[in-house]
Backbone as numpy.savetxt, mean C-alpha at the origin, in Angstrom:
# Nx Ny Nz CAx CAy CAz Cx Cy Cz
22.40 -13.00 -19.00 21.56 -11.82 -19.00 22.45 -10.58 -19.00
22.11 -9.66 -19.84 22.85 -8.42 -19.92 22.40 -7.47 -18.81
23.35 -6.87 -18.11 23.03 -5.93 -17.04 22.45 -4.66 -17.64
21.59 -4.03 -16.90 20.97 -2.79 -17.38 21.95 -1.63 -17.26
21.52 -0.50 -17.78 22.35 0.71 -17.70 22.32 1.32 -16.31
21.48 0.78 -15.42 21.33 1.32 -14.07 22.29 0.65 -13.11
23.56 0.96 -13.24 24.56 0.48 -12.30 24.78 -1.01 -12.34
24.44 -1.67 -13.40 24.63 -3.10 -13.49 23.56 -3.91 -12.79
22.54 -3.27 -12.29 21.46 -3.99 -11.62 20.59 -4.71 -12.64
20.24 -5.93 -12.33 19.34 -6.68 -13.19 17.88 -6.46 -12.76
17.68 -5.94 -11.56 16.33 -5.71 -11.08 16.29 -4.61 -10.03
15.14 -4.00 -9.90 14.90 -2.98 -8.89 13.60 -3.35 -8.18
13.66 -3.32 -6.86 12.50 -3.68 -6.04 11.99 -2.42 -5.34
10.69 -2.19 -5.43 10.05 -1.03 -4.84 9.11 -1.44 -3.72
9.02 -0.60 -2.70 7.94 -0.71 -1.74 6.69 -0.16 -2.44
5.53 -0.52 -1.97 4.30 -0.05 -2.61 3.75 1.21 -1.95
3.32 1.07 -0.70 2.60 2.13 -0.02 3.54 3.24 0.43
3.28 4.43 -0.07 4.10 5.58 0.28 5.30 5.76 -0.65
5.59 4.76 -1.46 6.70 4.86 -2.42 6.14 4.98 -3.83
5.33 4.02 -4.23 4.68 4.08 -5.54 3.28 4.68 -5.45
2.60 4.38 -4.33 1.20 4.77 -4.19 1.02 5.75 -3.03
0.23 6.78 -3.29 0.06 7.90 -2.38 -0.95 7.60 -1.28
-0.46 7.22 -0.10 -1.35 6.90 1.02 -2.05 8.14 1.57
-1.54 9.32 1.26 -2.19 10.55 1.71 -3.58 10.69 1.10
-3.81 9.99 0.01 -5.11 10.03 -0.67 -6.22 9.44 0.21
-5.86 8.68 1.22 -6.87 8.10 2.11 -7.73 9.17 2.76
-7.21 10.37 2.86 -8.00 11.47 3.43 -9.31 11.65 2.68
-9.29 11.44 1.37 -10.51 11.61 0.58 -11.55 10.57 0.95
-11.11 9.36 1.23 -12.05 8.32 1.66 -12.54 8.60 3.08
-11.65 9.05 3.94 -12.02 9.38 5.31 -13.02 10.53 5.35
-12.94 11.43 4.38 -13.86 12.57 4.33 -15.30 12.12 4.12
-15.49 10.89 3.66 -16.84 10.37 3.47 -17.48 9.92 4.78
-16.67 9.80 5.84 -17.22 9.29 7.10 -16.96 10.21 8.30
-16.14 11.25 8.13 -15.83 12.13 9.25 -15.53 13.54 8.76
-15.70 14.49 9.66 -15.34 15.87 9.34 -13.88 16.15 9.71
-13.16 15.11 10.12 -11.72 15.22 10.44 -10.92 14.21 9.63
-11.00 14.30 8.30 -10.39 13.27 7.47 -8.87 13.20 7.58
-8.20 14.33 7.67 -6.73 14.31 7.75 -6.27 13.65 9.04
-6.96 13.97 10.13 -6.61 13.39 11.43 -6.85 11.88 11.42
-7.96 11.47 10.86 -8.27 10.04 10.81 -7.28 9.29 9.94
-7.00 9.82 8.76 -6.07 9.15 7.84 -4.68 9.04 8.46
-4.24 10.11 9.12 -2.91 10.09 9.74 -2.84 9.06 10.86
-3.83 9.07 11.75 -3.84 8.14 12.87 -3.95 6.69 12.38
-4.76 6.46 11.37 -4.93 5.13 10.80 -3.59 4.62 10.27
-2.90 5.46 9.51 -1.62 5.06 8.92 -0.55 4.84 10.00
-0.47 5.74 10.97 0.52 5.61 12.04 0.30 4.31 12.80
-0.95 4.03 13.14 -1.24 2.81 13.90 -1.02 1.57 13.04
-1.27 1.66 11.77 -1.01 0.55 10.86 0.47 0.17 10.90
1.33 1.17 10.80 2.77 0.90 10.85 3.20 0.42 12.23
2.63 1.01 13.28 2.93 0.56 14.64 2.59 -0.92 14.80
1.39 -1.29 14.37 0.97 -2.69 14.51 1.87 -3.63 13.70
2.27 -3.20 12.53 3.16 -4.04 11.71 4.49 -4.28 12.42
5.05 -3.22 12.98 6.33 -3.34 13.69 6.16 -4.21 14.94
5.14 -3.93 15.72 4.92 -4.71 16.95 4.71 -6.19 16.66
3.92 -6.49 15.66 3.66 -7.90 15.35 4.91 -8.59 14.83
5.74 -7.86 14.12 7.00 -8.44 13.64 7.93 -8.72 14.81
8.08 -7.75 15.69 8.96 -7.92 16.85 8.48 -9.05 17.75
7.17 -9.17 17.90 6.59 -10.19 18.78 6.44 -11.54 18.08
6.77 -11.60 16.79 6.61 -12.81 15.99 5.16 -13.31 16.02
4.24 -12.37 15.88 2.80 -12.65 15.85 2.25 -12.18 14.50
2.46 -12.96 13.47 2.10 -12.56 12.12 0.60 -12.31 11.97
0.29 -11.23 11.28 -1.06 -10.96 10.77 -0.83 -10.32 9.40
-1.69 -10.67 8.44 -1.48 -10.09 7.11 -1.86 -8.62 7.10
-1.43 -7.94 6.04 -1.59 -6.49 5.94 -3.06 -6.07 5.96
-3.93 -6.88 5.40 -5.35 -6.56 5.45 -5.86 -6.55 6.88
-5.43 -7.51 7.69 -5.84 -7.57 9.09 -5.25 -6.40 9.87
-3.98 -6.12 9.63 -3.32 -4.99 10.31 -4.03 -3.69 9.95
-4.37 -3.52 8.69 -5.06 -2.32 8.23 -6.43 -2.19 8.88
-7.14 -3.30 8.97 -8.45 -3.32 9.61 -8.35 -3.00 11.10
-7.39 -3.61 11.77 -7.19 -3.35 13.20 -6.82 -1.88 13.44
-6.00 -1.33 12.59 -5.60 0.08 12.73 -6.80 1.01 12.49
-7.66 0.62 11.57 -8.88 1.40 11.34 -9.76 1.37 12.59
-9.88 0.21 13.21 -10.65 0.10 14.46 -10.07 1.04 15.52
-8.77 1.03 15.64 -8.11 1.89 16.62 -8.41 3.37 16.34
-8.17 3.79 15.10 -8.37 5.21 14.75 -9.81 5.64 14.96
-10.75 4.82 14.54 -12.15 5.21 14.70 -12.56 5.24 16.18
-12.01 4.34 16.98 -12.31 4.34 18.41 -11.73 5.58 19.09
-10.47 5.86 18.84 -9.82 7.02 19.46 -10.51 8.33 19.07
-10.91 8.42 17.82 -11.55 9.65 17.34 -13.07 9.65 17.54
-13.57 8.57 18.14 -15.01 8.44 18.42 -15.85 8.58 17.15
-15.44 7.84 16.13 -16.16 7.81 14.86 -16.79 6.44 14.73
-18.11 6.40 14.72 -18.80 5.13 14.57 -18.86 4.77 13.09
-18.39 3.57 12.79 -18.37 3.11 11.41 -19.39 2.00 11.21
-20.35 2.25 10.34 -21.26 1.17 9.98 -20.54 0.30 8.94
-21.05 -0.88 8.64 -20.36 -1.77 7.69 -20.09 -1.13 6.32
-21.02 -0.33 5.83 -20.83 0.31 4.52 -19.68 1.31 4.56
-19.61 2.10 5.61 -18.52 3.08 5.75 -17.18 2.38 5.89
-17.17 1.30 6.64 -15.94 0.52 6.81 -15.45 -0.02 5.46
-16.38 -0.51 4.64 -16.01 -1.02 3.31 -15.44 0.10 2.44
-16.03 1.28 2.51 -15.53 2.44 1.74 -14.08 2.73 2.13
-13.82 2.74 3.42 -12.47 3.05 3.89 -11.47 1.96 3.51
-11.83 0.72 3.71 -10.90 -0.37 3.37 -10.67 -0.43 1.85
-11.70 -0.15 1.07 -11.56 -0.14 -0.39 -10.58 0.95 -0.84
-10.45 1.98 -0.01 -9.51 3.05 -0.34 -8.10 2.53 -0.59
-7.72 1.45 0.09 -6.38 0.88 -0.10 -6.22 0.24 -1.47
-7.33 -0.08 -2.13 -7.28 -0.66 -3.48 -7.35 0.42 -4.56
-7.60 1.64 -4.13 -7.81 2.74 -5.09 -6.83 3.89 -4.91
-5.77 3.67 -4.16 -4.77 4.73 -4.00 -4.18 5.09 -5.36
-3.99 6.36 -5.64 -3.34 6.72 -6.90 -1.83 6.55 -6.80
-1.25 6.22 -7.91 0.22 6.24 -7.97 0.66 7.70 -7.98
1.84 7.96 -7.43 2.39 9.31 -7.53 2.55 9.65 -9.01
2.45 10.92 -9.38 2.49 11.30 -10.80 3.74 10.85 -11.56
4.86 10.74 -10.87 6.10 10.37 -11.57 6.31 8.87 -11.68
5.43 8.06 -11.09 5.63 6.61 -11.06 5.52 5.98 -12.45
4.43 6.21 -13.15 4.25 5.57 -14.46 5.37 5.94 -15.44
5.72 7.23 -15.57 6.82 7.56 -16.48 8.15 6.93 -16.06
8.40 6.89 -14.76 9.66 6.30 -14.29 9.70 4.80 -14.55
8.60 4.10 -14.27 8.56 2.66 -14.53 8.65 2.35 -16.02
8.03 3.19 -16.83 8.12 3.01 -18.29 9.57 3.13 -18.75
10.24 4.13 -18.24 11.65 4.35 -18.61 12.53 3.19 -18.12
12.32 2.78 -16.89 13.11 1.67 -16.35 12.83 0.36 -17.10
11.58 0.10 -17.39 11.22 -1.13 -18.09 11.84 -1.17 -19.48
11.97 -0.02 -20.11 12.59 0.05 -21.44 14.06 -0.31 -21.41
14.68 -0.27 -20.24 16.10 -0.58 -20.12 16.35 -2.06 -19.81
15.29 -2.85 -19.83 15.37 -4.29 -19.56 15.70 -4.63 -18.12
15.56 -3.69 -17.22 15.73 -3.99 -15.80 14.40 -4.58 -15.31
14.47 -5.60 -14.47 13.27 -6.23 -13.93 12.76 -5.39 -12.77
11.48 -5.13 -12.76 10.86 -4.28 -11.74 9.89 -5.12 -10.92
10.05 -5.05 -9.60 9.22 -5.82 -8.69 8.76 -4.95 -7.54
7.73 -5.40 -6.86 7.28 -4.77 -5.62 7.54 -5.77 -4.50
8.04 -5.27 -3.38 8.17 -6.03 -2.15 7.40 -5.25 -1.10
6.38 -5.87 -0.50 5.48 -5.11 0.35 4.85 -5.96 1.44
4.40 -5.29 2.49 3.55 -5.93 3.49 2.18 -6.22 2.91
1.80 -5.53 1.86 0.49 -5.72 1.25 0.28 -7.18 0.86
-0.97 -7.56 0.69 -1.29 -8.96 0.38 -1.56 -9.15 -1.10
-1.65 -10.39 -1.48 -2.00 -10.73 -2.87 -3.44 -10.31 -3.20
-4.25 -10.10 -2.19 -5.61 -9.60 -2.42 -5.64 -8.08 -2.59
-4.66 -7.41 -2.03 -4.66 -5.94 -2.04 -3.82 -5.35 -3.16
-2.66 -5.91 -3.42 -1.73 -5.27 -4.34 -2.09 -5.40 -5.82
-2.42 -6.58 -6.34 -2.75 -6.64 -7.77 -3.89 -5.72 -8.19
-4.99 -5.61 -7.41 -6.02 -4.65 -7.81 -5.52 -3.20 -7.81
-4.67 -2.88 -6.86 -4.10 -1.53 -6.78 -3.20 -1.25 -7.98
-2.38 -2.20 -8.31 -1.47 -2.06 -9.47 -2.28 -1.93 -10.76
-3.30 -2.77 -10.89 -4.15 -2.71 -12.08 -4.92 -1.40 -12.15
-5.44 -0.95 -11.03 -6.18 0.31 -10.94 -5.34 1.47 -11.50
-4.03 1.39 -11.32 -3.13 2.45 -11.77 -2.49 2.17 -13.12
-2.85 1.08 -13.76 -2.33 0.76 -15.08 -0.85 0.43 -15.10
-0.35 -0.18 -14.02 1.09 -0.45 -13.92 1.44 -1.92 -14.10
0.46 -2.75 -14.36 0.69 -4.20 -14.43 1.78 -4.57 -15.44
1.75 -3.94 -16.59 2.70 -4.29 -17.64 4.16 -3.99 -17.28
4.38 -3.11 -16.32 5.74 -2.72 -15.95 6.38 -3.63 -14.91
5.57 -4.35 -14.17 6.07 -5.09 -13.01 6.16 -6.59 -13.29
7.32 -7.14 -13.05 7.53 -8.57 -13.27 6.80 -9.39 -12.22
6.84 -8.95 -10.97 6.22 -9.72 -9.91 5.96 -8.84 -8.70
5.16 -9.37 -7.80 4.87 -8.74 -6.52 5.22 -9.76 -5.45
6.12 -9.36 -4.57 6.53 -10.22 -3.46 5.89 -9.66 -2.20
5.25 -10.50 -1.42 4.54 -10.03 -0.24 5.06 -10.72 1.02
4.90 -10.04 2.14 5.32 -10.60 3.41 4.49 -11.82 3.79
3.29 -11.94 3.24 2.45 -13.07 3.60 3.06 -14.41 3.16
3.94 -14.34 2.17 4.57 -15.57 1.68 5.53 -16.19 2.71
6.17 -15.34 3.51 7.11 -15.83 4.51 6.63 -15.56 5.94
5.58 -14.78 6.05 5.00 -14.40 7.33 6.06 -13.87 8.28
């Protein structure tokens, strides 16, 4: 295999959330259920990362969907926001509809043209990431998606 022009790398691995996909967009989904969307989105994301770190340190695996759901429970409880099942679905679906940052598609197109293999490595699950990638029209650029659920 011929090395790419990018420092001899044959592949580049990207994180998904916050690197390729804009998690700040969750505020728009939160605005459908609260008048404090920025506060809710921030607390949800912070607790999501906290739970991921804690579960890793404690060797108590839970997949990203469960961690995301638990963090949503925490944020809604702390902020005293009652979520009915429909509102909860709207918020959780937000993770499947995050937009890619504006520079992602052009950058992946350019990298893919150089024959470098592009992959995602993420806490996200096989249920969450492919719909998100497809939603953003990035499927053709990515060779594979590696998830933490495979090794727990």
